[in-house]
Structure formats: C-alpha cells, structure tokens
BADOLO-316926 format. One record per atom (N, C-alpha, C, O, CB): residue number from 1; x, y negated, z; atom name. Coordinates in nm, 3 decimals. Glycine has a CB too. Layout:
N
{num:NUM; px:X; py:Y; pz:Z; atome:CA}
...
//
This chain:
75
{num:1; px:7.648; py:-9.872; pz:8.718; atome:N}
{num:1; px:7.610; py:-9.981; pz:8.791; atome:CA}
{num:1; px:7.691; py:-10.103; pz:8.732; atome:C}
{num:1; px:7.800; py:-10.074; pz:8.684; atome:O}
{num:1; px:7.634; py:-9.955; pz:8.942; atome:CB}
{num:2; px:7.653; py:-10.239; pz:8.729; atome:N}
{num:2; px:7.745; py:-10.311; pz:8.754; atome:CA}
{num:2; px:7.806; py:-10.353; pz:8.845; atome:C}
{num:2; px:7.732; py:-10.356; pz:8.944; atome:O}
{num:2; px:7.731; py:-10.369; pz:8.724; atome:CB}
{num:3; px:7.995; py:-10.421; pz:8.887; atome:N}
{num:3; px:8.038; py:-10.482; pz:8.954; atome:CA}
{num:3; px:7.961; py:-10.583; pz:9.068; atome:C}
{num:3; px:7.993; py:-10.592; pz:9.187; atome:O}
{num:3; px:8.104; py:-10.522; pz:8.878; atome:CB}
{num:4; px:7.870; py:-10.645; pz:9.012; atome:N}
{num:4; px:7.804; py:-10.729; pz:9.087; atome:CA}
{num:4; px:7.704; py:-10.637; pz:9.178; atome:C}
{num:4; px:7.700; py:-10.663; pz:9.298; atome:O}
{num:4; px:7.735; py:-10.835; pz:8.995; atome:CB}
{num:5; px:7.639; py:-10.551; pz:9.137; atome:N}
{num:5; px:7.549; py:-10.461; pz:9.194; atome:CA}
{num:5; px:7.568; py:-10.389; pz:9.324; atome:C}
{num:5; px:7.499; py:-10.380; pz:9.426; atome:O}
{num:5; px:7.532; py:-10.374; pz:9.108; atome:CB}
{num:6; px:7.747; py:-10.318; pz:9.268; atome:N}
{num:6; px:7.822; py:-10.230; pz:9.387; atome:CA}
{num:6; px:7.825; py:-10.321; pz:9.507; atome:C}
{num:6; px:7.787; py:-10.307; pz:9.623; atome:O}
{num:6; px:7.989; py:-10.182; pz:9.350; atome:CB}
{num:7; px:7.880; py:-10.418; pz:9.443; atome:N}
{num:7; px:7.882; py:-10.542; pz:9.580; atome:CA}
{num:7; px:7.813; py:-10.569; pz:9.653; atome:C}
{num:7; px:7.832; py:-10.583; pz:9.774; atome:O}
{num:7; px:7.890; py:-10.655; pz:9.568; atome:CB}
{num:8; px:7.683; py:-10.587; pz:9.570; atome:N}
{num:8; px:7.542; py:-10.638; pz:9.628; atome:CA}
{num:8; px:7.490; py:-10.528; pz:9.735; atome:C}
{num:8; px:7.454; py:-10.570; pz:9.844; atome:O}
{num:8; px:7.420; py:-10.655; pz:9.497; atome:CB}
{num:9; px:7.486; py:-10.393; pz:9.710; atome:N}
{num:9; px:7.469; py:-10.268; pz:9.786; atome:CA}
{num:9; px:7.558; py:-10.294; pz:9.884; atome:C}
{num:9; px:7.511; py:-10.336; pz:9.989; atome:O}
{num:9; px:7.494; py:-10.134; pz:9.714; atome:CB}
{num:10; px:7.685; py:-10.279; pz:9.875; atome:N}
{num:10; px:7.729; py:-10.277; pz:10.023; atome:CA}
{num:10; px:7.743; py:-10.429; pz:10.110; atome:C}
{num:10; px:7.793; py:-10.433; pz:10.223; atome:O}
{num:10; px:7.878; py:-10.204; pz:10.020; atome:CB}
{num:11; px:7.711; py:-10.502; pz:10.068; atome:N}
{num:11; px:7.718; py:-10.602; pz:10.124; atome:CA}
{num:11; px:7.603; py:-10.583; pz:10.246; atome:C}
{num:11; px:7.622; py:-10.594; pz:10.367; atome:O}
{num:11; px:7.707; py:-10.712; pz:10.024; atome:CB}
{num:12; px:7.459; py:-10.546; pz:10.164; atome:N}
{num:12; px:7.354; py:-10.509; pz:10.232; atome:CA}
{num:12; px:7.373; py:-10.437; pz:10.336; atome:C}
{num:12; px:7.364; py:-10.479; pz:10.451; atome:O}
{num:12; px:7.278; py:-10.455; pz:10.166; atome:CB}
{num:13; px:7.409; py:-10.285; pz:10.291; atome:N}
{num:13; px:7.435; py:-10.161; pz:10.400; atome:CA}
{num:13; px:7.512; py:-10.216; pz:10.507; atome:C}
{num:13; px:7.476; py:-10.202; pz:10.624; atome:O}
{num:13; px:7.519; py:-10.027; pz:10.340; atome:CB}
{num:14; px:7.654; py:-10.298; pz:10.464; atome:N}
{num:14; px:7.705; py:-10.323; pz:10.583; atome:CA}
{num:14; px:7.591; py:-10.433; pz:10.681; atome:C}
{num:14; px:7.585; py:-10.428; pz:10.804; atome:O}
{num:14; px:7.857; py:-10.386; pz:10.549; atome:CB}
{num:15; px:7.540; py:-10.494; pz:10.626; atome:N}
{num:15; px:7.452; py:-10.612; pz:10.732; atome:CA}
{num:15; px:7.328; py:-10.530; pz:10.774; atome:C}
{num:15; px:7.288; py:-10.554; pz:10.888; atome:O}
{num:15; px:7.390; py:-10.779; pz:10.640; atome:CB}
{num:16; px:7.278; py:-10.459; pz:10.721; atome:N}
{num:16; px:7.193; py:-10.386; pz:10.797; atome:CA}
{num:16; px:7.264; py:-10.293; pz:10.890; atome:C}
{num:16; px:7.230; py:-10.293; pz:11.008; atome:O}
{num:16; px:7.104; py:-10.318; pz:10.714; atome:CB}
{num:17; px:7.371; py:-10.205; pz:10.843; atome:N}
{num:17; px:7.390; py:-10.124; pz:10.973; atome:CA}
{num:17; px:7.423; py:-10.234; pz:11.113; atome:C}
{num:17; px:7.398; py:-10.202; pz:11.229; atome:O}
{num:17; px:7.533; py:-10.009; pz:10.943; atome:CB}
{num:18; px:7.463; py:-10.327; pz:11.085; atome:N}
{num:18; px:7.547; py:-10.438; pz:11.188; atome:CA}
{num:18; px:7.364; py:-10.499; pz:11.218; atome:C}
{num:18; px:7.369; py:-10.589; pz:11.302; atome:O}
{num:18; px:7.711; py:-10.593; pz:11.082; atome:CB}
{num:19; px:7.257; py:-10.480; pz:11.185; atome:N}
{num:19; px:7.172; py:-10.543; pz:11.234; atome:CA}
{num:19; px:7.124; py:-10.682; pz:11.220; atome:C}
{num:19; px:7.046; py:-10.737; pz:11.297; atome:O}
{num:19; px:7.193; py:-10.525; pz:11.320; atome:CB}
{num:20; px:7.184; py:-10.740; pz:11.105; atome:N}
{num:20; px:7.199; py:-10.864; pz:11.092; atome:CA}
{num:20; px:7.069; py:-10.922; pz:10.958; atome:C}
{num:20; px:7.030; py:-10.835; pz:10.879; atome:O}
{num:20; px:7.370; py:-10.883; pz:11.059; atome:CB}
{num:21; px:7.028; py:-11.032; pz:10.948; atome:N}
{num:21; px:6.899; py:-11.064; pz:10.881; atome:CA}
{num:21; px:7.017; py:-11.127; pz:10.776; atome:C}
{num:21; px:7.133; py:-11.148; pz:10.813; atome:O}
{num:21; px:6.757; py:-11.173; pz:10.969; atome:CB}
{num:22; px:6.975; py:-11.151; pz:10.660; atome:N}
{num:22; px:7.053; py:-11.235; pz:10.566; atome:CA}
{num:22; px:7.062; py:-11.373; pz:10.601; atome:C}
{num:22; px:7.146; py:-11.439; pz:10.540; atome:O}
{num:22; px:6.998; py:-11.229; pz:10.436; atome:CB}
{num:23; px:6.983; py:-11.439; pz:10.701; atome:N}
{num:23; px:6.993; py:-11.542; pz:10.767; atome:CA}
{num:23; px:7.097; py:-11.551; pz:10.829; atome:C}
{num:23; px:7.185; py:-11.624; pz:10.783; atome:O}
{num:23; px:6.909; py:-11.558; pz:10.833; atome:CB}
{num:24; px:7.115; py:-11.490; pz:10.936; atome:N}
{num:24; px:7.239; py:-11.471; pz:11.010; atome:CA}
{num:24; px:7.376; py:-11.435; pz:10.942; atome:C}
{num:24; px:7.479; py:-11.486; pz:10.985; atome:O}
{num:24; px:7.212; py:-11.373; pz:11.099; atome:CB}
{num:25; px:7.379; py:-11.355; pz:10.846; atome:N}
{num:25; px:7.471; py:-11.342; pz:10.772; atome:CA}
{num:25; px:7.518; py:-11.477; pz:10.710; atome:C}
{num:25; px:7.623; py:-11.539; pz:10.730; atome:O}
{num:25; px:7.435; py:-11.248; pz:10.688; atome:CB}
{num:26; px:7.432; py:-11.500; pz:10.645; atome:N}
{num:26; px:7.469; py:-11.660; pz:10.535; atome:CA}
{num:26; px:7.547; py:-11.761; pz:10.674; atome:C}
{num:26; px:7.646; py:-11.831; pz:10.652; atome:O}
{num:26; px:7.252; py:-11.776; pz:10.448; atome:CB}
{num:27; px:7.490; py:-11.753; pz:10.800; atome:N}
{num:27; px:7.536; py:-11.869; pz:10.884; atome:CA}
{num:27; px:7.688; py:-11.818; pz:10.937; atome:C}
{num:27; px:7.768; py:-11.893; pz:10.993; atome:O}
{num:27; px:7.419; py:-11.903; pz:11.019; atome:CB}
{num:28; px:7.705; py:-11.708; pz:10.915; atome:N}
{num:28; px:7.829; py:-11.658; pz:10.972; atome:CA}
{num:28; px:7.924; py:-11.655; pz:10.895; atome:C}
{num:28; px:8.040; py:-11.659; pz:10.937; atome:O}
{num:28; px:7.824; py:-11.545; pz:11.021; atome:CB}
{num:29; px:7.893; py:-11.647; pz:10.769; atome:N}
{num:29; px:7.945; py:-11.659; pz:10.643; atome:CA}
{num:29; px:7.960; py:-11.820; pz:10.546; atome:C}
{num:29; px:8.003; py:-11.849; pz:10.434; atome:O}
{num:29; px:7.855; py:-11.561; pz:10.576; atome:CB}
{num:30; px:7.901; py:-11.894; pz:10.657; atome:N}
{num:30; px:7.917; py:-12.054; pz:10.594; atome:CA}
{num:30; px:7.840; py:-12.031; pz:10.447; atome:C}
{num:30; px:7.908; py:-12.069; pz:10.352; atome:O}
{num:30; px:8.113; py:-12.117; pz:10.567; atome:CB}
{num:31; px:7.732; py:-11.983; pz:10.419; atome:N}
{num:31; px:7.630; py:-11.978; pz:10.302; atome:CA}
{num:31; px:7.522; py:-12.023; pz:10.327; atome:C}
{num:31; px:7.491; py:-12.085; pz:10.429; atome:O}
{num:31; px:7.599; py:-11.862; pz:10.250; atome:CB}
{num:32; px:7.447; py:-11.993; pz:10.227; atome:N}
{num:32; px:7.274; py:-11.993; pz:10.236; atome:CA}
{num:32; px:7.206; py:-11.852; pz:10.241; atome:C}
{num:32; px:7.259; py:-11.753; pz:10.190; atome:O}
{num:32; px:7.204; py:-12.068; pz:10.097; atome:CB}
{num:33; px:7.103; py:-11.848; pz:10.297; atome:N}
{num:33; px:7.043; py:-11.712; pz:10.276; atome:CA}
{num:33; px:7.016; py:-11.663; pz:10.152; atome:C}
{num:33; px:7.041; py:-11.551; pz:10.110; atome:O}
{num:33; px:6.932; py:-11.701; pz:10.335; atome:CB}
{num:34; px:6.958; py:-11.761; pz:10.091; atome:N}
{num:34; px:6.942; py:-11.719; pz:9.950; atome:CA}
{num:34; px:7.026; py:-11.706; pz:9.852; atome:C}
{num:34; px:7.000; py:-11.653; pz:9.745; atome:O}
{num:34; px:6.874; py:-11.780; pz:9.901; atome:CB}
{num:35; px:7.147; py:-11.762; pz:9.889; atome:N}
{num:35; px:7.257; py:-11.701; pz:9.758; atome:CA}
{num:35; px:7.291; py:-11.567; pz:9.809; atome:C}
{num:35; px:7.320; py:-11.483; pz:9.724; atome:O}
{num:35; px:7.421; py:-11.799; pz:9.730; atome:CB}
{num:36; px:7.293; py:-11.521; pz:9.973; atome:N}
{num:36; px:7.310; py:-11.401; pz:10.007; atome:CA}
{num:36; px:7.193; py:-11.312; pz:9.957; atome:C}
{num:36; px:7.230; py:-11.196; pz:9.941; atome:O}
{num:36; px:7.330; py:-11.400; pz:10.144; atome:CB}
{num:37; px:7.078; py:-11.332; pz:9.933; atome:N}
{num:37; px:6.981; py:-11.257; pz:9.850; atome:CA}
{num:37; px:7.002; py:-11.236; pz:9.718; atome:C}
{num:37; px:6.948; py:-11.136; pz:9.671; atome:O}
{num:37; px:6.865; py:-11.310; pz:9.854; atome:CB}
{num:38; px:7.065; py:-11.306; pz:9.645; atome:N}
{num:38; px:7.134; py:-11.334; pz:9.533; atome:CA}
{num:38; px:7.240; py:-11.191; pz:9.500; atome:C}
{num:38; px:7.255; py:-11.110; pz:9.409; atome:O}
{num:38; px:7.215; py:-11.483; pz:9.560; atome:CB}
{num:39; px:7.298; py:-11.218; pz:9.633; atome:N}
{num:39; px:7.427; py:-11.148; pz:9.555; atome:CA}
{num:39; px:7.390; py:-11.023; pz:9.645; atome:C}
{num:39; px:7.465; py:-10.931; pz:9.614; atome:O}
{num:39; px:7.613; py:-11.228; pz:9.571; atome:CB}
{num:40; px:7.319; py:-10.994; pz:9.726; atome:N}
{num:40; px:7.252; py:-10.871; pz:9.734; atome:CA}
{num:40; px:7.172; py:-10.788; pz:9.616; atome:C}
{num:40; px:7.184; py:-10.666; pz:9.626; atome:O}
{num:40; px:7.168; py:-10.895; pz:9.826; atome:CB}
{num:41; px:7.118; py:-10.822; pz:9.539; atome:N}
{num:41; px:7.017; py:-10.784; pz:9.440; atome:CA}
{num:41; px:7.112; py:-10.801; pz:9.325; atome:C}
{num:41; px:7.052; py:-10.778; pz:9.219; atome:O}
{num:41; px:6.874; py:-10.876; pz:9.435; atome:CB}
{num:42; px:7.248; py:-10.834; pz:9.306; atome:N}
{num:42; px:7.327; py:-10.824; pz:9.217; atome:CA}
{num:42; px:7.296; py:-10.946; pz:9.108; atome:C}
{num:42; px:7.320; py:-10.923; pz:8.989; atome:O}
{num:42; px:7.320; py:-10.685; pz:9.171; atome:CB}
{num:43; px:7.252; py:-11.051; pz:9.139; atome:N}
{num:43; px:7.184; py:-11.170; pz:9.038; atome:CA}
{num:43; px:7.300; py:-11.254; pz:9.050; atome:C}
{num:43; px:7.287; py:-11.354; pz:8.980; atome:O}
{num:43; px:7.023; py:-11.256; pz:9.088; atome:CB}
{num:44; px:7.394; py:-11.252; pz:9.104; atome:N}
{num:44; px:7.467; py:-11.350; pz:9.126; atome:CA}
{num:44; px:7.640; py:-11.276; pz:9.106; atome:C}
{num:44; px:7.660; py:-11.160; pz:9.144; atome:O}
{num:44; px:7.416; py:-11.414; pz:9.281; atome:CB}
{num:45; px:7.737; py:-11.348; pz:9.051; atome:N}
{num:45; px:7.855; py:-11.310; pz:9.091; atome:CA}
{num:45; px:7.924; py:-11.385; pz:9.185; atome:C}
{num:45; px:7.904; py:-11.506; pz:9.187; atome:O}
{num:45; px:7.922; py:-11.298; pz:8.996; atome:CB}
{num:46; px:8.010; py:-11.330; pz:9.274; atome:N}
{num:46; px:8.056; py:-11.353; pz:9.388; atome:CA}
{num:46; px:8.211; py:-11.418; pz:9.364; atome:C}
{num:46; px:8.285; py:-11.351; pz:9.292; atome:O}
{num:46; px:8.046; py:-11.222; pz:9.471; atome:CB}
{num:47; px:8.254; py:-11.522; pz:9.409; atome:N}
{num:47; px:8.410; py:-11.549; pz:9.374; atome:CA}
{num:47; px:8.472; py:-11.479; pz:9.522; atome:C}
{num:47; px:8.420; py:-11.445; pz:9.628; atome:O}
{num:47; px:8.455; py:-11.750; pz:9.349; atome:CB}
{num:48; px:8.596; py:-11.477; pz:9.473; atome:N}
{num:48; px:8.699; py:-11.422; pz:9.588; atome:CA}
{num:48; px:8.684; py:-11.462; pz:9.759; atome:C}
{num:48; px:8.694; py:-11.398; pz:9.864; atome:O}
{num:48; px:8.848; py:-11.482; pz:9.542; atome:CB}
{num:49; px:8.652; py:-11.610; pz:9.721; atome:N}
{num:49; px:8.682; py:-11.664; pz:9.860; atome:CA}
{num:49; px:8.525; py:-11.661; pz:9.925; atome:C}
{num:49; px:8.510; py:-11.675; pz:10.046; atome:O}
{num:49; px:8.762; py:-11.835; pz:9.856; atome:CB}
{num:50; px:8.417; py:-11.644; pz:9.841; atome:N}
{num:50; px:8.290; py:-11.597; pz:9.916; atome:CA}
{num:50; px:8.273; py:-11.442; pz:9.965; atome:C}
{num:50; px:8.212; py:-11.401; pz:10.064; atome:O}
{num:50; px:8.173; py:-11.626; pz:9.822; atome:CB}
{num:51; px:8.342; py:-11.371; pz:9.867; atome:N}
{num:51; px:8.376; py:-11.214; pz:9.894; atome:CA}
{num:51; px:8.456; py:-11.217; pz:10.043; atome:C}
{num:51; px:8.419; py:-11.131; pz:10.124; atome:O}
{num:51; px:8.489; py:-11.140; pz:9.754; atome:CB}
{num:52; px:8.525; py:-11.277; pz:10.070; atome:N}
{num:52; px:8.607; py:-11.308; pz:10.201; atome:CA}
{num:52; px:8.550; py:-11.350; pz:10.301; atome:C}
{num:52; px:8.571; py:-11.309; pz:10.415; atome:O}
{num:52; px:8.699; py:-11.396; pz:10.191; atome:CB}
{num:53; px:8.464; py:-11.444; pz:10.267; atome:N}
{num:53; px:8.404; py:-11.480; pz:10.407; atome:CA}
{num:53; px:8.310; py:-11.374; pz:10.428; atome:C}
{num:53; px:8.327; py:-11.316; pz:10.536; atome:O}
{num:53; px:8.329; py:-11.627; pz:10.419; atome:CB}
{num:54; px:8.207; py:-11.327; pz:10.350; atome:N}
{num:54; px:8.151; py:-11.222; pz:10.377; atome:CA}
{num:54; px:8.196; py:-11.099; pz:10.456; atome:C}
{num:54; px:8.137; py:-11.045; pz:10.550; atome:O}
{num:54; px:8.124; py:-11.196; pz:10.281; atome:CB}
{num:55; px:8.304; py:-11.066; pz:10.406; atome:N}
{num:55; px:8.366; py:-10.945; pz:10.462; atome:CA}
{num:55; px:8.430; py:-10.968; pz:10.569; atome:C}
{num:55; px:8.484; py:-10.878; pz:10.634; atome:O}
{num:55; px:8.450; py:-10.882; pz:10.382; atome:CB}
{num:56; px:8.431; py:-11.103; pz:10.606; atome:N}
{num:56; px:8.467; py:-11.148; pz:10.773; atome:CA}
{num:56; px:8.376; py:-11.164; pz:10.821; atome:C}
{num:56; px:8.379; py:-11.093; pz:10.921; atome:O}
{num:56; px:8.541; py:-11.263; pz:10.815; atome:CB}
{num:57; px:8.284; py:-11.217; pz:10.818; atome:N}
{num:57; px:8.095; py:-11.208; pz:10.859; atome:CA}
{num:57; px:8.116; py:-11.102; pz:10.921; atome:C}
{num:57; px:8.131; py:-11.094; pz:11.043; atome:O}
{num:57; px:7.956; py:-11.186; pz:10.730; atome:CB}
{num:58; px:8.118; py:-10.992; pz:10.822; atome:N}
{num:58; px:8.072; py:-10.848; pz:10.834; atome:CA}
{num:58; px:8.164; py:-10.760; pz:10.920; atome:C}
{num:58; px:8.121; py:-10.658; pz:10.974; atome:O}
{num:58; px:8.064; py:-10.784; pz:10.694; atome:CB}
{num:59; px:8.302; py:-10.805; pz:10.934; atome:N}
{num:59; px:8.384; py:-10.767; pz:11.021; atome:CA}
{num:59; px:8.429; py:-10.638; pz:10.922; atome:C}
{num:59; px:8.438; py:-10.530; pz:10.980; atome:O}
{num:59; px:8.320; py:-10.746; pz:11.175; atome:CB}
{num:60; px:8.454; py:-10.641; pz:10.797; atome:N}
{num:60; px:8.484; py:-10.540; pz:10.695; atome:CA}
{num:60; px:8.618; py:-10.601; pz:10.631; atome:C}
{num:60; px:8.631; py:-10.717; pz:10.594; atome:O}
{num:60; px:8.355; py:-10.519; pz:10.581; atome:CB}
{num:61; px:8.710; py:-10.508; pz:10.626; atome:N}
{num:61; px:8.831; py:-10.582; pz:10.485; atome:CA}
{num:61; px:8.729; py:-10.624; pz:10.342; atome:C}
{num:61; px:8.614; py:-10.583; pz:10.336; atome:O}
{num:61; px:8.983; py:-10.417; pz:10.409; atome:CB}
{num:62; px:8.777; py:-10.691; pz:10.257; atome:N}
{num:62; px:8.662; py:-10.730; pz:10.139; atome:CA}
{num:62; px:8.677; py:-10.592; pz:10.049; atome:C}
{num:62; px:8.576; py:-10.543; pz:9.999; atome:O}
{num:62; px:8.704; py:-10.898; pz:10.032; atome:CB}
{num:63; px:8.806; py:-10.531; pz:10.030; atome:N}
{num:63; px:8.827; py:-10.442; pz:9.932; atome:CA}
{num:63; px:8.705; py:-10.348; pz:9.979; atome:C}
{num:63; px:8.658; py:-10.308; pz:9.872; atome:O}
{num:63; px:8.983; py:-10.379; pz:9.925; atome:CB}
{num:64; px:8.630; py:-10.293; pz:10.083; atome:N}
{num:64; px:8.557; py:-10.215; pz:10.100; atome:CA}
{num:64; px:8.416; py:-10.220; pz:10.044; atome:C}
{num:64; px:8.343; py:-10.126; pz:10.011; atome:O}
{num:64; px:8.566; py:-10.206; pz:10.205; atome:CB}
{num:65; px:8.391; py:-10.377; pz:10.042; atome:N}
{num:65; px:8.257; py:-10.429; pz:9.940; atome:CA}
{num:65; px:8.294; py:-10.391; pz:9.813; atome:C}
{num:65; px:8.192; py:-10.355; pz:9.754; atome:O}
{num:65; px:8.224; py:-10.600; pz:9.932; atome:CB}
{num:66; px:8.407; py:-10.380; pz:9.734; atome:N}
{num:66; px:8.445; py:-10.335; pz:9.608; atome:CA}
{num:66; px:8.373; py:-10.190; pz:9.584; atome:C}
{num:66; px:8.279; py:-10.189; pz:9.505; atome:O}
{num:66; px:8.605; py:-10.330; pz:9.601; atome:CB}
{num:67; px:8.395; py:-10.123; pz:9.619; atome:N}
{num:67; px:8.398; py:-9.943; pz:9.600; atome:CA}
{num:67; px:8.269; py:-9.873; pz:9.613; atome:C}
{num:67; px:8.208; py:-9.845; pz:9.716; atome:O}
{num:67; px:8.491; py:-9.864; pz:9.719; atome:CB}
{num:68; px:8.242; py:-9.851; pz:9.503; atome:N}
{num:68; px:8.114; py:-9.799; pz:9.451; atome:CA}
{num:68; px:8.056; py:-9.692; pz:9.561; atome:C}
{num:68; px:7.936; py:-9.676; pz:9.584; atome:O}
{num:68; px:8.139; py:-9.727; pz:9.300; atome:CB}
{num:69; px:8.142; py:-9.634; pz:9.611; atome:N}
{num:69; px:8.063; py:-9.527; pz:9.700; atome:CA}
{num:69; px:8.049; py:-9.560; pz:9.818; atome:C}
{num:69; px:7.984; py:-9.479; pz:9.885; atome:O}
{num:69; px:8.116; py:-9.401; pz:9.710; atome:CB}
{num:70; px:8.095; py:-9.669; pz:9.881; atome:N}
{num:70; px:8.083; py:-9.723; pz:10.018; atome:CA}
{num:70; px:7.949; py:-9.702; pz:10.100; atome:C}
{num:70; px:7.932; py:-9.648; pz:10.209; atome:O}
{num:70; px:8.106; py:-9.865; pz:10.009; atome:CB}
{num:71; px:7.851; py:-9.767; pz:10.005; atome:N}
{num:71; px:7.700; py:-9.801; pz:10.084; atome:CA}
{num:71; px:7.656; py:-9.639; pz:10.103; atome:C}
{num:71; px:7.574; py:-9.604; pz:10.188; atome:O}
{num:71; px:7.561; py:-9.912; pz:9.967; atome:CB}
{num:72; px:7.728; py:-9.537; pz:10.002; atome:N}
{num:72; px:7.643; py:-9.390; pz:10.068; atome:CA}
{num:72; px:7.698; py:-9.337; pz:10.156; atome:C}
{num:72; px:7.664; py:-9.222; pz:10.181; atome:O}
{num:72; px:7.620; py:-9.269; pz:9.985; atome:CB}
{num:73; px:7.802; py:-9.400; pz:10.236; atome:N}
{num:73; px:7.834; py:-9.326; pz:10.361; atome:CA}
{num:73; px:7.816; py:-9.447; pz:10.481; atome:C}
{num:73; px:7.853; py:-9.419; pz:10.595; atome:O}
{num:73; px:8.000; py:-9.254; pz:10.353; atome:CB}
{num:74; px:7.773; py:-9.548; pz:10.458; atome:N}
{num:74; px:7.760; py:-9.606; pz:10.585; atome:CA}
{num:74; px:7.582; py:-9.583; pz:10.642; atome:C}
{num:74; px:7.490; py:-9.582; pz:10.560; atome:O}
{num:74; px:7.812; py:-9.780; pz:10.565; atome:CB}
{num:75; px:7.565; py:-9.570; pz:10.747; atome:N}
{num:75; px:7.453; py:-9.509; pz:10.792; atome:CA}
{num:75; px:7.452; py:-9.586; pz:10.950; atome:C}
{num:75; px:7.362; py:-9.559; pz:11.031; atome:O}
{num:75; px:7.467; py:-9.331; pz:10.783; atome:CB}
//
C-alpha cells in the first residue's frame, strides 16, 4: 500500500471514530471538504503542514496518521 493510501485510510478511520463528516473535519483543519476526500482516497499527497492541521483537528499526534497498522485497531 502506498504511503498516501495509508495516511488517507488512517484519517478516515479517526474521522469516523469521532463521528465527523468530511466537511466538519475540513472546517476544523482549515481545508476544503473535497481535499479531505482526495486525501482519504489516497489521491493526493499531503504536506506536513496539512497533515499536522488534520491531526490536530482529530486530536491525535501526526505520527499516528503515518503508521500502516493504525486503522486496523481504531474502532
């Protein structure tokens, strides 16, 4: 799996765990909901700055979004 797919899968898992819509996450992360969708589907590379904004909006340390197995234990 590509790194951008791992990041996207983890972001989506944390977002769903927190019961946030893509739009709600986008507002919290100062982004656009379409961009969040692209990231979650692994269609865009995310900058470190954006990764940090998204992690802060989700209330997790940024490194968790980079770990391949994280989405497997998020429920």
